[in-house]
N, C-alpha and C positions, 0 to 999 in steps of 0.2 A: 278652232279658236284657241288662242293662247291664254288670254286673261280677260276678266271683266272688272272694271272699276265702277264703283257706285257712290261717288262723292256728290258734289253739286250737279253733276251730270253723269250719265251712263256712258262708259267707254268700252267698246268691244275692240280688242286688238287681235288680229289674226297672225298665224305663224308665217303668212306670206307677205306681211308688211302693210296691211290695210288697217286703218283705224276709223271706226264709226263712233261719233259722239252724238248723244241724244240729250237735249236740254229741256224737253217738255214731256207731258204725259205719254206713256207708252203702254200699249196693250200687249200683254204676254198671254198667248193662247197655248194651253197644254196639248199634248198629243191626243188626249181623250176628248178634246173639244171645249173643255172648260177654259175660262179666261179671267183675267183680272187687269185692271188699270193700275199702273204703277207711276208714281211721281218721283223723278230724280231729286235728290237732295233731302228726302225725308227719312232715309234710313229705314229702320224697322223691318217689317215683313217684306216690303217691296225690295229692299236691298238684298235680303236673303234669297228671294225668288230669282232675282237677276244674277246673283252670284252663282246660282246653280247652273247657269249657262256655261260657265267656265269649262273648257275641255271638250265641249260639244262641237261637232263638225257643222259648219255652215254649208248647206247644200244649194242655197239660192239667196241672192240679195238683189233686189230691184226696186227702182223708184218709178212711180207713175208720173205722167206729165204734170199732174196737180201737186206733186211733191210727196205723196204718201210713200213711205219706205216700208218694205216688208223684208225681213230676214228670216229664212226658214232653216231649221236645224234638222240633222239626221234622225233625231228621235221623234220627229213629227211636230215638235213645238215651233212656234213662230212669234216673232216680235214685230209689231206694226206701230209705226209712228205717223200720225196724220199731221198735216200742216197746222201751224198755230197762227191765229190772226195777227199777232203782234210781234212774234219772235221767230228766229230761225230755229225750226224744230229739231233739225239734225244736220250733221255734216260728215263728209267722208274725205279722208286723205289717203292716197295710194302710195305705193313704194317708189314710184317715179315722179312724185309731185303732183299727180292728177288730183283734182278736187271737185266735189259736188256739194251743194248746200241747198236745203229747202228754204225758200225765201219766205219772209213774213207774209201771211195771207195765201200762200201756196205758190207753186211753180218752182222751177229749178234754175240754179246758176251752176254752170259746169265749165271748168278750166282744164286744159290738156296738161300733159307732163311738162315739167320745167325744162327749158333749153339749157340751163346752166349745168355745168359739170360734166 
């Protein structure tokens, strides 16, 4: 991973051109099994915990059919984002224009790469 942004949303940008944005509560599990729920946009300790992900290798990122996103890191920590009843919990944009979004209430919307260009 290249960088982590923690403003009104959490943004994970990889060195391969993928960007994951998280707009709702996120569970960050440490390698030792401890975890905490973090809320984007609140700053404070949540932002500091998320900023520590910068530079870590993403070993797996997958979304279940219900829209739950799990991003696993090489050090054993993991970020999990569950669907939100009213909002798009997270989105992904790939380097070729591919997109995926967790829909309000759960489920996924997925688009393929752009034909432009």
